[in-house]
C-alpha positions, 0 to 999 in steps of 0.5 A, spaced: 500 500 500 502 506 497 502 513 501 502 520 499 502 526 503 496 530 504 494 538 503 491 541 510 486 545 506 483 539 503 483 535 509 479 540 514 473 535 514 476 529 516 478 530 523 480 535 528 487 538 529 492 534 533 493 536 540 500 539 541 502 534 547 501 529 542 507 530 539 511 524 536 518 525 540 522 520 536 520 523 529 521 530 532 528 528 535 530 524 528 528 530 524 531 535 528 538 531 528 538 530 521 537 537 519 543 539 524 547 534 521 546 536 514 547 543 516 554 541 519 556 537 513 554 543 508 558 548 513 564 543 513 564 543 505 566 550 505 560 552 501 557 557 506 564 561 506 564 560 498 557 562 497 557 568 501 560 572 496 554 571 492 549 576 495 541 574 494 539 581 497 544 586 498 547 587 505 541 582 508 542 575 505 547 571 501 547 564 498 551 562 503 547 563 509 541 561 505 543 554 504 544 553 511 538 557 513 533 554 509 534 547 512 530 549 519 524 551 515 524 544 511 525 540 518 519 544 521 515 543 515 516 536 515 514 535 522 507 536 520 507 531 514 501 526 514 501 519 511 494 518 508 492 511 509 485 508 507 481 508 514 486 512 518 483 519 519 487 525 517 488 531 521 487 539 520 493 543 521 494 546 528 498 548 534 501 541 533 505 543 527 507 550 530 510 547 536 513 541 532 516 545 527 519 550 532 522 544 536 525 541 530 528 548 527 531 549 534 534 542 534 537 544 527 539 550 529 543 547 535 547 543 530 550 550 528 551 552 535 555 546 537 559 547 531 561 554 533 563 552 540 567 546 537 571 550 532 572 556 537 575 551 542 578 545 538 583 545 532 582 539 527 584 542 521 588 536 519 583 531 517 577 537 516 581 542 512 575 547 512 575 547 519 577 554 519 576 561 523 573 563 516 567 558 518 567 560 525 566 568 523 561 566 518 557 562 523 558 567 528 556 573 524 563 576 526 560 577 533 563 572 537 561 565 539 556 566 544 552 571 539 553 565 534 550 560 539 544 564 540 543 567 533 543 560 530 538 557 536 533 563 534 534 562 527 532 555 527 526 556 532 524 562 527 525 557 521 522 551 524 516 556 526 515 558 519 516 551 516 510 549 520 506 555 519 506 554 512 502 547 513 496 552 516 495 556 510 491 554 504 494 551 498 493 557 494 496 562 499 502 557 501 504 556 493 504 564 492 509 565 498 513 559 496 513 562 489 515 569 491 521 566 495 523 562 489 522 568 484 527 572 488 532 567 489 532 566 481 532 573 480 539 573 484 541 567 480 540 570 473 543 576 474 548 576 469 542 574 464 537 579 466 542 585 466 544 583 459 537 582 456 535 589 459 541 592 457 540 590 450 534 593 449 537 600 452 534 599 459 541 600 463 538 604 469 532 599 470 538 594 471 542 599 476 536 600 480 534 592 480 541 590 482 546 592 487 553 594 484 556 588 488 551 583 486 544 581 488 538 584 488 537 591 492 531 591 497 527 595 492 528 590 487 527 584 491 520 587 493 518 588 486 520 581 484 516 578 490 510 582 489 510 581 481 511 573 482 506 573 488 500 577 484 502 572 478 501 566 482 495 568 486 491 570 480 494 567 474 495 560 476 488 558 475 488 561 468 495 557 466 491 551 468 485 552 464 489 554 458 493 548 459 487 544 460 484 547 453 490 545 449 490 538 452 483 537 450 484 539 443 484 534 437 486 533 430 488 540 426 486 544 432 491 541 436 496 541 431 495 548 430 496 549 437 503 545 437 505 549 431 504 556 434 508 554 441 514 551 437 514 558 432 514 562 439 519 558 442 523 558 436 522 566 435 525 567 442 531 562 441 533 567 435 531 574 438 534 573 445 542 572 443 541 578 439 540 582 445 545 579 450 552 579 450 558 575 449 558 571 456 551 570 456 551 567 448 557 563 450 553 560 456 547 559 451 552 555 446 554 550 452 547 549 454 546 547 447 551 542 446 549 539 452 542 539 450 544 535 444 548 530 447 542 529 452 538 528 446 542 523 444 543 519 450 535 520 451 534 515 446 539 510 449 537 510 456 530 514 456 527 510 450 531 503 449 533 503 457 540 501 455 544 504 461 550 507 457 556 510 462 561 511 456 557 515 452 562 520 452 566 516 447 561 518 441 562 525 443 570 524 443 570 520 436 565 526 433 570 531 435 577 528 433 574 526 426 572 533 425 578 535 427 582 530 423 579 532 417 578 540 417 585 542 421 591 543 417 595 541 424 592 534 424 599 530 425 598 525 419 591 526 415 590 533 414 585 534 407 582 540 410 575 539 408 569 544 409 566 542 415 559 540 412 563 535 408 567 532 414 560 532 418 558 526 413 564 522 415 563 524 422 556 521 422 559 514 418 565 513 422 561 514 429 555 510 427 561 504 425 564 506 432 557 505 435 556 498 432 563 496 434 562 498 441 554 495 441 555 489 438 559 485 443 555 488 449 548 488 447 546 482 449 548 484 456 543 487 461 543 491 467 549 492 471 553 488 466 552 492 460 553 499 464 560 497 467 562 494 460 560 501 456 563 505 462 570 501 460 569 502 452 568 510 454 575 510 458 578 505 452 576 510 447 579 516 451 586 512 452 586 510 445 586 518 443 591 519 449 596 513 447 603 514 444 601 508 439 596 513 436 599 520 437 602 520 430 594 520 428 591 524 433 597 528 437 597 524 443 596 528 449 598 534 445 591 534 441 590 537 435 590 545 435 588 550 430 582 547 428 578 552 422 571 555 423 565 553 419 564 556 413 557 558 410 557 559 403 563 562 403 559 568 406 561 568 414 565 563 418 563 560 425 568 559 430 569 560 437 570 568 437 563 569 436 559 565 441 552 568 438 554 564 431 556 558 435 549 558 438 545 559 432 549 553 429 548 549 435 540 551 435 540 548 428 542 541 430 538 541 436 532 542 432 534 536 428 535 532 434 529 534 437 525 532 430 528 526 429 527 524 437 520 526 436 519 522 430 522 516 432 519 516 439 512 515 435 515 510 430 514 503 430 522 503 432 520 507 438 515 503 440 520 497 440 525 501 444 520 502 449 517 495 449 525 493 450 525 498 456 519 495 459 521 488 459 526 485 454 524 478 455 516 480 453 518 484 448 523 478 445 517 473 446 512 478 442 517 477 436 521 484 437 529 482 435 532 486 441 539 485 439 538 489 432 533 494 436 538 496 441 544 496 436 540 501 432 539 505 439 546 505 440 547 508 433 542 513 433 545 516 440 552 515 437 550 520 431 547 525 435 552 525 440 557 526 434 554 532 432 555 535 439 562 533 438 564 536 431 561 543 433 565 542 440 571 542 436 569 548 432 567 552 438 574 551 442 578 550 436 582 544 439 581 537 442 585 534 447 583 527 451 582 531 457 576 534 454 573 527 454 573 524 461 568 519 464 565 525 468 562 528 462 558 521 461 556 522 468 553 529 468 549 528 461 546 522 465 544 526 471 541 531 466 537 526 462 535 523 469 533 530 472 529 532 466 525 526 465 528 520 461 524 519 455 521 526 455 524 531 450 522 537 453 524 534 460 531 533 457 532 540 455 529 543 461 534 539 465 540 541 461 538 548 461 537 548 469 543 544 471 548 546 465 545 553 465 546 554 473 551 550 475 555 549 469 558 543 465 564 539 468 569 544 465 564 549 463 562 555 467 554 556 469 551 562 471 553 561 479 561 560 478 561 560 485 558 553 485 564 550 481 567 547 487 561 543 489 558 541 482 559 534 483 556 534 490 550 538 488 549 533 482 550 527 486 545 530 491 540 531 486 541 524 483 539 521 490 533 526 491 530 525 484 531 517 485 527 517 492 522 523 491 521 523 483 524 518 479 520 520 473 524 526 473 522 534 472 518 533 466 516 526 465 513 523 459 506 520 460 508 513 458 514 513 463 510 516 469 505 510 468 511 505 468 513 507 474 507 508 478 503 502 475 501 499 482 498 506 484 494 506 477 492 499 478 490 500 485 486 507 483 483 503 478 481 497 483 478 502 488 474 506 482 471 499 480 469 497 487 465 504 488 462 503 481 460 496 483 457 498 489 453 503 486 450 498 481 448 494 487 444 500 490 449 500 496 452 506 499 458 507 496 464 506 500 469 512 501 475 510 496 481 514 498 487 513 494 492 510 499 
């Protein structure tokens, strides 16, 4: 029997509020201790010290304090969580949530208070390099350890009270407040992009008023952002849901027309935005586009066919080196200096053959065995490019440099010196990849891939040649990955084996899982959020202060997604049904039971989703 979290506003009729003296002290202690441990762990990673350089609101709040200050709020909110089970009454929120949230938040704050005391009286920097006076001063607000102890107990109590108090609010108001807070933080994170956009249309005074000189929102800017977000969330959510519902009910030509309109609007935004922003933002957009292209290729292998490929960076490397060898005059042995688009034909053919070469011996394996073997092949490809044995062909550790640009009809040359043109080139190939993925997903081959993903044994019993089908997934994914590699070589102007570490495969896999396996829109959203904000393995994002903590955050996001939302941020409908099949079946059984009771003339039983 599954369990779901309840919403207070929807449960007011079921049971009275729980009494404050009915607190579950074990759960309270567990939540508080967990939050305290998380705060201490985050502090000892040096994340608060590094992120304190990035203000959210000028002279009031930084990302460093936000990261540790939000934890008591989460703990206080979780204490009021109720599990909805069939036959078990659900209580309205009341004093229980307020008292429990305050106590849980206080326990969480006690963790940082203890850390302040320990850093003040003990020096264990030998095993813990971030055990430093800088951290102590940050946690004590530069006012001494006594103030630090008291202030974090107070912050924890207030944060827990706020988290518990959110349970008392109607759903609409709660969502409005959370949206306001989220938009303020998001506006601070997207400062570079917003300033570029506003400056591009000649509104520099607006940017100067909205953002402080040293970074972060001004007090007035934060207030305006919160007010706009609050009004839009409170009054616009119903209209947005209604518009989405209207689009979902459309069929035939009307649905096609609506989808075409959305596609044209998106294309227009993607074309216009680079014209309004500077080179730094265009560089960021180009990096995001390259990872979108890679993620779309891996989405076919992992998301549609269900093949866990941990060596996908091999195809990225093969595409880059093939383009470099065929276009660069400095290629060690072969340097035909072909036009980039002519070389792209060879890139597709060679990468497809490499996909067959890698896939053929391992395709009969399943699960962990397949993942480990593909991981090995990814490293083998990189080491081959690095080896002295093939250095006469690919340059070894020295790589290949002075790679020329992409000539468009002899009119213009696209190279790394113009990030805007690179982004437009990436955009064209992303559009091709999206169209190919969309057509394949709805084709007979796409349905065969999804059948193999759901149950390979059953798919084989139904007459699907699983070996050929999975090989085709490898080849198609390899070709899409090679497009990104060929553009990358042109963009950077050089290729080295160190650019194709196995970490690239892991990051692309996180992007696919986070966005939603099997979902084209989800994969694009995942790449935009993760690569755009945090950055790639070696590419900076909007928050360059996160460069030291990318892997930590990627890992935490991956664990959270697997536990809380395994279908991803924007999942495909089919994937959601697969992962929640038991819940759907139980809901269907309950609905059938109610209908049977009604037909029999009995009083219908209350069928709650359990």
